C-alpha positions in Angstrom: 114.6 106.9 111.8 118.0 107.7 113.1 118.8 107.5 116.8 121.7 109.0 118.7 124.6 106.8 119.6 124.3 105.5 123.2 120.5 105.2 123.2 118.8 101.8 123.4 116.7 101.2 120.4 114.1 99.2 122.3 113.7 102.0 124.8 113.2 104.4 122.0 110.6 102.2 120.4 108.6 101.9 123.6 108.7 105.7 124.0 107.5 106.1 120.4 104.6 103.7 120.9 103.7 105.5 124.1 103.8 108.9 122.4 101.7 107.8 119.5 99.2 106.1 121.8 98.9 109.4 123.7 98.3 111.2 120.5 95.5 108.8 119.7 94.1 108.6 123.2 90.3 108.0 122.9 89.7 110.1 126.0 91.1 113.2 124.4 90.2 112.8 120.7 86.9 113.8 119.1 84.9 111.7 116.7 85.9 112.8 113.2 89.1 114.5 114.4 91.9 114.2 111.8 95.4 113.2 112.7 97.8 115.8 111.4 101.1 114.4 110.1 102.9 117.2 111.7 101.6 116.0 115.1 103.0 112.5 114.4 106.4 113.9 113.5 106.4 116.2 116.5 105.5 113.3 118.9 108.4 111.2 117.6 110.9 113.9 117.1 110.5 115.2 120.7 111.7 111.9 122.1 115.3 112.2 123.5 117.6 110.2 121.3 115.7 110.5 118.1 117.9 112.4 115.6 115.8 112.1 112.4 112.4 110.8 111.5 111.1 110.0 108.0 107.7 108.3 107.7 106.9 105.9 104.8 103.3 106.0 105.9 101.2 108.1 106.5 102.5 110.8 104.2 99.8 113.3 104.9 97.1 114.1 107.4 94.7 111.2 108.1 91.1 112.4 107.8 88.2 110.8 109.6 84.5 111.1 108.9 82.3 112.6 111.6 81.4 109.1 112.8 84.9 107.7 112.9 87.5 107.7 115.7 91.1 107.0 114.7 92.9 104.3 116.6 96.4 102.8 116.7 97.2 100.0 114.3 100.4 98.2 113.6 103.6 100.2 113.7 106.7 99.3 111.7 110.1 101.1 112.1 113.4 101.1 110.4 116.1 102.4 112.7 119.8 103.2 112.4 122.2 104.6 114.9 123.9 107.9 114.1 127.6 107.3 113.4 129.5 110.2 115.1 132.8 108.9 113.6 
């Protein structure tokens, strides 16, 4: 992930975690509802200060069986600051 110069990486991380938690909110998701990779990209890319996102994992939509509810697990990020020079 590349963030814009002048943005605090910890603030960006907290906003990303919040956006992903909202995406997986158990009050708004249905049992068996898949998590589209495009929704993950959109949730992260819409955060001010995020210039570029590339996910190592997941690479595609995460499917769930009718009796499963997807929840947040561990999140790992690699970040760099965009060099405007």
